[in-house]
C-alpha positions in Angstrom: -13.7 23.5 13.8 -13.9 26.6 11.6 -12.3 28.8 14.4 -9.3 26.5 14.5 -8.9 26.6 10.7 -9.1 30.4 10.6 -6.4 30.6 13.3 -3.9 29.0 11.0 -4.6 30.5 7.6 -2.6 29.4 4.7 0.2 31.8 4.0 0.6 33.9 0.8 3.7 31.9 0.0 1.9 28.6 0.2 -1.0 30.0 -1.8 1.4 31.1 -4.6 3.0 27.6 -4.8 -0.4 25.9 -4.8 -1.6 28.2 -7.6 1.5 27.5 -9.6 1.0 23.7 -9.2 -2.6 23.9 -10.1 -1.9 26.1 -13.1 0.8 24.0 -14.7 -0.2 20.5 -13.4 -3.0 18.1 -14.2 -5.8 18.2 -11.6 -5.7 14.5 -10.9 -5.4 14.8 -7.1 -7.2 16.8 -4.4 -4.4 17.4 -1.9 -4.8 19.2 1.4 -3.7 22.9 1.1 -0.2 22.5 2.6 3.1 22.9 0.9 5.8 20.6 2.4 9.5 21.3 2.2 11.3 19.0 4.7 10.9 15.7 6.5 12.6 13.7 9.2 11.4 10.6 11.0 7.6 11.1 11.7 7.7 14.8 11.1 7.1 17.0 8.1 7.7 20.8 7.8 6.0 23.2 5.4 7.7 26.1 3.5 6.9 28.4 6.4 8.6 26.2 9.0 5.4 24.8 10.6 5.8 21.1 11.7 3.3 18.3 11.2 3.0 14.8 12.4 2.8 12.6 9.3 -0.1 10.2 9.7 -0.3 9.1 6.1 3.4 8.0 5.4 2.8 8.4 1.7 0.2 5.7 1.8 2.6 3.4 3.6 5.6 4.1 1.4 7.5 5.8 4.3 7.3 3.0 6.9 10.9 3.6 7.9 10.3 7.3 8.5 11.4 10.2 6.3 15.0 10.2 5.3 16.1 7.3 7.4 19.9 7.6 7.8 20.6 4.0 6.6 18.4 4.4 3.5 19.9 7.8 2.7 23.4 6.4 3.1 22.6 3.6 0.7 21.3 6.2 -1.9 24.4 8.4 -1.6 26.9 5.5 -1.8 25.2 3.9 -4.8 24.8 7.2 -6.6 28.6 7.4 -6.5 29.0 4.1 -8.2 26.2 3.1 -10.7 22.5 3.9 -11.0 21.1 2.3 -14.1 22.1 -0.4 -16.6 18.7 -1.9 -17.7 18.3 -5.7 -17.5 20.2 -6.1 -20.7 23.2 -6.7 -18.4 23.8 -8.0 -14.9 24.6 -5.6 -12.1 26.3 -6.3 -8.8 23.3 -5.2 -6.6 20.4 -7.2 -8.1 21.3 -10.7 -6.9 21.9 -9.7 -3.2 18.7 -7.6 -3.2 16.6 -10.4 -4.6 18.0 -13.0 -2.2 17.2 -10.7 0.8 13.7 -9.9 -0.5 12.9 -13.6 -1.0 14.2 -14.5 2.5 12.2 -11.7 4.2 9.1 -12.6 2.2 9.4 -16.4 2.5 9.2 -16.8 -1.2 11.5 -18.5 -3.7 11.9 -16.0 -6.6 11.1 -12.3 -7.3 10.6 -10.2 -10.4 11.5 -6.6 -9.6 9.5 -3.7 -11.0 9.0 0.0 -10.0 5.5 0.8 -8.9 2.8 -1.2 -7.1 0.6 -1.1 -10.2 3.4 -2.7 -12.2 3.7 -5.4 -9.6 0.0 -6.2 -9.9 0.2 -6.2 -13.7 3.1 -8.7 -13.3 1.1 -10.9 -11.0 -1.9 -11.0 -13.3 0.2 -11.7 -16.4 2.0 -14.4 -14.5 -1.2 -16.0 -13.3 -2.8 -16.0 -16.8 0.3 -17.5 -18.4 0.5 -20.2 -15.7 -3.2 -20.9 -16.2 -2.7 -21.5 -19.9 0.6 -23.5 -19.7 0.1 -25.4 -16.5 -3.6 -25.6 -15.6 -4.7 -26.0 -19.2 -7.3 -23.2 -19.4 -8.5 -22.5 -22.9 -6.4 -19.7 -24.3 -8.1 -16.3 -24.2 -10.5 -17.5 -21.5 -8.5 -17.0 -18.3 -10.4 -15.3 -15.4 -9.0 -13.7 -12.2 -11.5 -13.3 -9.4 -11.2 -10.0 -7.5 -13.1 -8.2 -4.8 -15.5 -5.3 -4.8 -14.1 -2.0 -3.5 -10.5 -3.2 -4.1 -7.7 -0.9 -5.2 -4.8 -2.4 -7.3 -3.6 0.7 -9.1 -4.7 3.2 -11.8 -3.6 1.6 -15.0 -6.2 0.3 -17.4 -5.7 -3.1 -16.0 -5.8 -1.7 -12.5 -9.1 0.1 -13.0 -10.5 -3.0 -14.8 -9.9 -4.9 -11.6 -12.0 -2.4 -9.7 -15.8 -2.5 -9.3 -15.9 1.2 -8.5 -17.3 3.2 -11.4 -15.4 6.2 -10.2 -12.1 4.5 -11.1 -13.1 3.4 -14.6 -15.8 5.8 -15.7 -14.9 7.2 -19.1 -11.7 5.0 -19.3 -13.4 2.1 -20.9 -13.6 -0.3 -22.5 -12.2 -2.1 -19.4 -10.0 -5.2 -19.9 -11.9 -8.5 -19.8 -11.1 -11.5 -17.7 -12.0 -10.2 -14.2 -14.8 -11.5 -12.1 -16.0 -9.3 -9.2 -17.3 -10.7 -5.9 -18.0 -9.1 -2.5 -15.0 -8.8 -0.2 -14.7 -11.3 2.6 -17.5 -13.5 1.2 -16.2 -17.0 0.9 -19.5 -18.4 -0.4 -19.4 -15.9 -3.3 -15.8 -16.8 -4.0 -16.5 -20.5 -4.3 -19.6 -19.8 -6.5 -17.5 -17.7 -8.8 -14.8 -20.4 -9.5 -15.2 -22.0 -12.9 -13.0 -24.0 -15.3 -11.6 -20.7 -16.6 -10.5 -19.4 -13.1 -6.7 -19.1 -12.8 -6.4 -17.0 -9.7 -8.0 -15.1 -6.8 -6.6 -11.6 -6.1 -7.1 -10.2 -2.6 -5.9 -7.5 -0.3 -5.7 -8.9 3.2 -7.1 -5.6 4.4 -8.7 -3.2 2.0 -6.9 0.1 2.4 -8.4 2.4 -0.2 -11.6 0.6 0.3 -11.9 2.2 3.7 -9.6 0.2 6.0 -11.9 -2.8 5.8 -10.6 -5.7 7.9 -12.1 -9.1 7.0 -13.3 -11.6 9.7 -10.7 -13.9 11.3 -10.2 -16.9 9.1 -11.0 -15.3 5.8 -7.5 -15.4 4.3 -7.1 -19.0 5.4 -10.4 -19.9 3.8 -9.3 -18.3 0.6 -6.1 -20.3 0.7 -8.0 -23.5 1.3 -10.4 -22.8 -1.6 -7.5 -22.1 -4.0 -5.9 -25.4 -3.0 -9.1 -27.3 -3.4 -9.8 -26.0 -6.9 -6.2 -25.8 -8.1 -6.0 -22.1 -8.6 -3.5 -19.5 -7.5 -3.9 -17.1 -4.5 -2.4 -13.7 -5.3 -1.9 -11.6 -2.1 -1.5 -7.8 -2.7 0.7 -6.7 0.2 1.8 -3.4 -1.4 0.1 -1.3 1.3 -0.3 -3.9 4.1 3.1 -5.5 3.9 6.5 -4.8 5.5 5.3 -4.3 9.0 2.4 -2.0 8.5 -0.3 -4.1 10.2 1.9 -5.3 13.1 3.2 -8.4 11.4 5.8 -8.5 8.6 3.1 -9.3 6.1 -0.6 -9.1 6.8 -1.3 -12.7 5.8 1.0 -13.7 8.7 -1.9 -12.9 11.1 -3.4 -16.3 10.0 -1.2 -19.4 9.9 -1.1 -21.5 6.8 -2.0 -18.7 4.4 1.2 -18.4 2.3 0.2 -17.0 -1.2 1.2 -18.5 -4.5 2.0 -15.0 -5.8 2.6 -11.9 -3.6 3.1 -8.3 -4.6 5.1 -5.8 -2.6 6.0 -2.2 -3.1 5.6 1.2 -1.4 7.8 0.7 1.8 10.2 -1.4 -0.3 11.5 1.9 -1.6 12.3 3.2 1.8 10.4 6.4 1.2 12.9 7.7 -1.4 12.6 5.6 -4.6 9.9 3.5 -6.3 10.7 -0.2 -5.9 8.2 -3.1 -6.2 8.2 -6.8 -7.0 6.0 -9.8 -7.7 7.2 -13.0 -5.8 6.3 -16.6 -6.4 7.7 -20.1 -6.5 10.3 -21.2 -9.0 7.7 -23.4 -10.6 5.2 -20.6 -11.2 7.7 -18.0 -12.2 9.3 -20.3 -14.7 6.5 -19.8 -17.1 8.1 -16.4 -17.9 10.8 -16.6 -20.5 13.1 -13.9 -21.8 11.0 -11.3 -23.6 7.8 -12.2 -21.9 7.9 -9.3 -19.3 10.2 -6.7 -18.0 11.0 -3.1 -17.2 13.9 -0.8 -18.1 14.2 0.5 -14.6 13.1 -2.6 -12.7 16.0 -4.0 -10.7 18.3 -1.1 -11.4 21.3 -0.8 -9.1 20.0 2.2 -7.2 16.6 0.6 -6.6 18.3 -2.6 -5.3 20.5 -0.6 -2.9 17.5 1.2 -1.6 15.4 -1.9 -1.4 18.1 -3.8 0.6 18.5 -0.9 3.1 14.7 -0.5 3.4 14.4 -4.2 4.3 17.3 -4.1 6.7 15.7 -1.2 8.6 12.4 -2.9 9.0 13.8 -6.2 10.1 16.8 -5.2 12.2 15.1 -2.3 13.9 12.0 -4.5 14.5 9.6 -1.9 13.2 7.0 -4.7 13.0 6.9 -5.0 16.8 6.7 -1.2 17.2 3.8 -1.1 14.7 2.0 -3.7 16.7 2.6 -2.0 20.0 1.9 1.6 18.9 -1.1 0.4 16.9 -2.6 -1.2 20.0 -2.0 2.1 21.9 -3.6 4.1 19.1 -6.6 1.8 18.8 -7.2 1.8 22.5 -7.1 5.6 22.7 -9.4 6.0 19.7 -12.0 3.6 21.1 -12.0 5.5 24.4 -13.1 8.7 22.6 -16.8 9.3 23.3 -18.2 11.0 20.1 -21.4 10.5 18.2 -19.4 11.6 15.1 -17.6 8.2 15.1 -19.3 5.2 13.6 -16.4 2.7 14.0 -12.7 2.5 14.6 -11.0 -0.4 12.7 -7.6 -1.6 11.6 -4.5 -3.6 12.4 -1.2 -2.3 13.6 -0.6 1.2 12.3 -3.2 1.0 9.5 -6.3 2.5 11.2 -9.6 3.9 9.9 -12.1 6.1 11.7 -15.4 6.0 10.0 -17.3 9.3 10.4 -21.0 9.4 10.7 -22.7 10.9 7.6 -24.7 13.2 9.8 -21.4 14.9 10.7 -20.5 15.4 7.1 -17.7 13.9 5.1 -14.2 13.1 6.5 -12.4 15.8 4.5 -13.1 18.7 6.9 -11.9 16.7 9.8 -8.6 16.1 7.9 -8.4 19.9 7.3 -9.0 20.6 11.0 -6.3 18.1 12.0 -3.9 19.8 9.5 -4.4 23.1 11.3 -3.5 21.3 14.5 -0.3 19.9 13.1 -1.5 16.4 12.0 -1.5 15.3 8.3 -3.9 12.5 7.3 -6.2 11.9 4.4 -9.8 10.7 3.9 -10.7 7.6 1.9 -14.2 6.5 0.7 -15.6 9.9 1.7 -16.3 9.0 5.3 -13.1 7.4 6.6 -10.1 9.1 8.2 -7.1 7.0 7.4 -4.3 7.0 10.0 -1.0 5.3 8.9 2.0 7.0 10.4 5.6 5.9 9.9 6.4 2.7 11.9 9.1 4.6 13.8 6.4 6.6 15.7 6.8 6.5 19.5 4.4 6.5 22.5 4.6 10.2 23.2 3.8 11.0 19.5 0.9 8.6 19.6 -0.5 10.3 22.8 -0.1 13.8 21.2 -1.9 12.5 18.1 -4.7 11.2 20.3 -5.0 14.7 21.9 -5.5 16.3 18.5 -8.0 13.6 17.5 -10.0 14.1 20.6 -10.1 17.9 20.1 -11.4 17.4 16.5 -13.8 14.4 17.0 
C-alpha cells in the first residue's frame, strides 16, 4: 500500500493549495489530500489533470453525475431570468417544482428549505406542533424517538438527535425532547413510546452510521407501531432517497411503509445547488401558519429550477433502475473478493459499505490507497469504506472500480 502511495506523491501545487485552505479555513473536516478542479459524469479531475472515479458523489448529492447537461441548462436559463425573491412574494417556479416533487415523492404538500439539516429541523418542528395541536400532548412535553448512531445534521438540534458523544461533545447543553433507542430494535421502540411521544424519526439505512441496513420488515414494523399508537413516522430520505438504494425512495423496498413526514435533500439539488424539503399530508402540514417557519432562500426560483431538472433526470433517465443493476454488480464483485481484511460487505443499490477488520487498521489508509489508484471514496465510523458513486455509473466503470478494490483489499 505504501509503495502505491509513494508512486503518486502529491504535487507541490496541490500542497500549496491545501496549505492555503488549512491556514485560512476552519479545521472542521479531514479531507483526503487531493485538490479537485473539474468534474463530469462520474469523473473528477485534480488541478494537475489526474482523473478519479468519484465514489462518494458528495455524500449522494451528485446522483445525476457532475454537471449533468439538463441540470446545468436549467441553471443557466434561470440565472438569465430571476434567482431570488424570498417568500414575501410568489415566483413562477415554486408551484411547478412543488407539484413535481409531491408527485415523485407520493406526498401531498412540501415545505422547501435549503440543506438537509434544515429539512430535519422542519420535520421536528412540524411533528411537535402537530403533537400539541392535534394529538393533545401537554405543551412543552413532546418527545421524538430517534435511533442510536443516527445522523440528521450538525445543528444544535441535529447533534441533540445524535447519541454519539463525538457529535455533541462540548456543544451542550443539547436540546431536550429526544429519546434514543437502538437502531432496528422494534421492542425498544415500542417500550419507548409514552403519552408524550409525537413521532419516530428513522433513516431507512444508516449512512453515516456505517451503511447499516436493518432487517427486512423493520420499516413496516415501525409504520405499524406508529399507526397503533397514533404517532407520526418521520422518514429521513436525504441520503437514501432519489434512487440511491435502487428504489426511488428507500422505504419503497417494503410495501405499506409510506411515512407521515419525509425529508429530502442532497440529490434534489442536482449536484449544483442546495435544495431540500419536508413533505407531509395537507392535514399535518396545515398546523403551520404564516410566520411559524420559513427560510429566505427556501423555494427561491433558482432552487426550484434546479430541483425540477434534478427530478426529471432521475425519473426520465431511470437512474433508479441503473442504481439497482450497478449496485447488484458491485455487491457481487465485492463479495467475491477473498480477503481477511474484510469483515462484511453491506448496502443496497449504490450505497455500499465495506467494513474493514480492526486488525488491518482503520479504513482511512485504504481510502488513501484507492485515491492513488484513481478512486475517491471516504471512510465512515473509522472502519467502513463507503462507496456511493453517481447513479449514472456504467458496467465498465464498476468493473474497473472492482479491479482497484481488489488490488487494495
